N, C-alpha and C positions, 0 to 999 in steps of 0.2 A: 485595480482602479475600478470605480463604479460610477453609475450615471446618477447625477444629482436630480432630485425631484422625482425619483422613481418610486414604485410602490412600496416604500419601506415599511409602512404599517402592515401591509400584507405579509411581508417577509417575517416581521416582528411576530405576528400572529401565528405563522406556521412554526416558527422556532418555539414559541411558547407551547403550542400543541405537541410538538415532538419532545419538548423537556419531560412531558408526562408520558409520552407514548412508548418509548423503546422499552422501558422496564415493564409497562403495562401490556406491551405487545409481545413479551418474551415468549409465551405459550405458542402464539401463532407463528413467530419468527422461527421457534424450534422446528415447527413442522416444515416451514419453507427451507430451513437449513439441513433437513434430512437428506435430501439428495446431493447436497453439497458436501456433506460429510462423507458419503460414500464415494463421491468423486475424488476427495482427498485420498482415500484409501486406494482406489482402483483406477483413478483417471490416468491420462498419459502424461501429466506434468512430471511426475517423478521419474518416469522412464526416460525423460530428456536429460536427467542429471544422473549419470552412471554412478557417480560416487555417493550419491545421497542414499540414505538407508542402510549403510553398512558401516562397520567400525572395526578396527584392527583388534585382533584377538591373541596373536602369538605367531610363532614360526614353527616349521617342521622341515625334515630333510626333503630335499628335491627328489622327485620321483620321475625318471624318464617319461616324457609325454606332458609334463606340466607346463603350462604357459611361461615362457621365459620372462614375461613382463612382470610376473608375480615374484621374481626372485628378489630377496632382500640382500642387496649387494654389501651393505654395512656388516651384517651378520656373517655373510659368506667370507668377507675379507678377514674377519676375525677368527672364524672357525676353521678356515682353510678347505672347506667343502660347501657346496651350494645349499642354501636354505630358501624356502619360499614363505611368503607371508600368508597368514591365514586371516579371514574376515568372517564376521557373523553379522546377519541382518539385524538392524535395530527394529524393534517392534513398535517403539514409541516415536511418534512424529511431534516435535515441539513446534509451536506456533508463536510468532511474535509480531505485534502491530505497531508501526510507527505512524502516528496520525498527526496531520497539520490542522491546528485550530485557529491559525493566524487570521487577521481581520480580512484578507484577500479571499478567504474561503467562505465568508459570512455572506456572499452575495450570489445572485443567480436570476436568470430570466426564465428558466425552465420550470419544471413542476416542483422544484425544490432548490435550495441553495447548494453551492458546492459542499459546504460542511454537512448539511442534512444527507446528502448523497454518500459522502465519505462515511458519516456515522452509521447509516444503514448498512453499508458494506462491511464496516468494522464489527457491527453486531452479528451479522450473518456468519463471518469468519469465526468470531468468539463462540457462538452457539454451536456451529459445526465442530469445532475443536472439542467442546464439552461432550457432544454426542460421540465422538471418537475416543473419549477418555484421553485426550491430548493435553499436556500442559500448555497453557496460553498465558502470555504476558504482554504488556504494552507499555509505550511511552508516548504521551500526548504533549504537544508543544505549540506555543505561539510566540511571543517575544521572550517568554521563559519556558522552562519545562514545567508543565502544569500538573503532570501525574506520571508516575511510573511504577511498575510492579514486576516482579520476577515471574518467569512461567510457573503456573501451578495448576494442577488438575483438581478443581472443585467448583461446585455450584456457587459458593461464595465468591470465588474469583470472577466467575461469569457475571454475577449480578454487581460486583464492584466496577467491572469495566463498563457494563450497560449504564449504570448510574453516572459514571463519569462522562460517558458519551452524551448524556442528556444535559449537560451543562450548557448555558446559553452563550450567545455571542457577546453580550454586555460584559462578560467576564474576561474577554480576550485582551491581552497586552499588545500594544503595537509592536511590530517587528517580527522577526522569525529567527529561531535558533535551531534550524533544521540540522546544521552540522553537528552541534552539540548533541542533539537527540540521537543521531546516527551513531556517533562516537560512544554515546552512553549505552545504546543497544549493544554495541560490540563488546562492552565491558560486562554488561549483564549476562550475556549468553555465553555459557561455559561448554555447551554442545552444539553441534551443527543443527541450525534450525531453518524452518521456512519463514522468512521475514517479509511481511507486507508493508511497503512505504506508500502511504495514501496521502496525496498532496496535489495542489495545482502547479507545484514547481516553478512558480513566478517569482523566484528570488535567485540569488547566485550564492556560490561559495559552498554548495553541498557536494559538489562532484567527487572530490577526493575522499570524503568521509563515506559516500555510497559505495564508490569502488572498493574501499578497504573492507566494508561490511560484506560486500558480494564475493570477496576473496575467500571468506570463511563460511558463508552460509548461502543458502538459495534465496535469492531476493526477487520479489515480485513488485515492480514499480507500477502503482495505479495513478495515472494522471487524471485528475478531476478537472473537467472543462465545462464551459458554458458556451451557448451559441454566440453570446455577445463578445467572446474572446476573439472570434473570427468574422462575424457577420454584424455590421452596424446597420440600424435602420435608417432610412432616407428621412431624416427629420430636421434638415438644416443644421444650424449650430447646435452642438450638443455639450454640455458642461460635464467634464469628467473630473473626478478628484481621486488622488491617491489615499487609499484609506489608512495607509501607514504614516503618511506625513501631512495630510490636509492639503497637499499641494493641488491646486485646481487649474484646469486648462479648458479652453472651448476648442472643440475640434469640428472641422467642416463635414459633418455626416451627410450633408446634402450633396457633397462632390462625389461623383462616380469614381474618379481616380483615387481620391483619398480612401474610399471604401475599399477599393481593389488593393491598394498599398496595405491597408490595415490587415486584410485577409492574408495577404502574402507573408507579411511579417509574422503572423501567428503560425502560419503553415511552416515557416522556416524554423521558429523556435521548436515546434513539435518534432520536426524532422531531425534537428540537431540532438534533441533529448533522446529520440529513439535509436539514433545512431550511437550516441554515447552508451546506452544501455546495451546495445548489441556488442560493442567493443569490450565490455566488462562482464559479460555473461549474465546480464540482468534481464530477466523476462518483463517486457513492458507491455502496458495495456492502458488505452484511454477510456474514460468513463464519462459520458456526458450527464448533465443534470436531468435531461429527459429520459435517460436510459433506466433500465431495471438492474440494479447492482446484482441480483441473484442471477439473471441470465448472463451477465459478464463474468461472474465467477464460475459458473458452470462451463462457460466457454474456455476459461483458462484451464480447467481440469478435464477438458475433452469430453464432457458429458452433454447430453442433450435433454431438454425439456420436451415433453409431449407437445407437438405442434410448434417447437422452436425452429 
């Protein structure tokens, strides 16, 4: 939902500026993404996922002293004596981005809209992946799948994603096909990957698809939020409209009890989302439109900026 009669012209101007800025700012963003790239390699996120970064390479005879948890029971049963599984470390980390471009992401009361915040986050991830020579791919969606590409390690792939991120809100189709985007990501990805899902999650029907994706991949869910999601300004009656359906309703923003209920409802939604992520092994992080995406990403990977 969004507030009618808000400073829409200001938002349009910001969007128009960003349409030209992400590609033009690529050099500066690469510098900012340098520490993030190091964090992807050496930060503590990967250590939280014991199975990430290794792949099965074969079996050998069991030697007394080997960890019994490494025994391959299927091979052992067939051969009549114990064998253990061998693994080798994957040197290549594959990155994939699932980005929400729906109309609910095109609003914001902070320094940027939700989409602008999400786009900058995705740009930093893409550039950090390039710096690490990691294949990176993406799928973007609103009411349809607007863009998709398989993971690839190349400067052309980076610039393709940055160019697509620069597309404007006026191109958004009403609705959200997040579930289709998540299912599509699962089909595209042939090896275990680090998947960033960036959205405001203000829809339903994505839960099963997200859990299925997290079953095979390391998923980081970034919930992009805005102050207005939880805090209404005391301005009397306030007209809100659903940007997906044009349904409009006047809410009593001047009522303290209504503002309190509004805030509690949003806190409950976020709490349920966080609990769902925990249950399914998904790393969750909230990102406000007033926040610095780089600081948030560095926090995920356990690294600190000077003075952070």
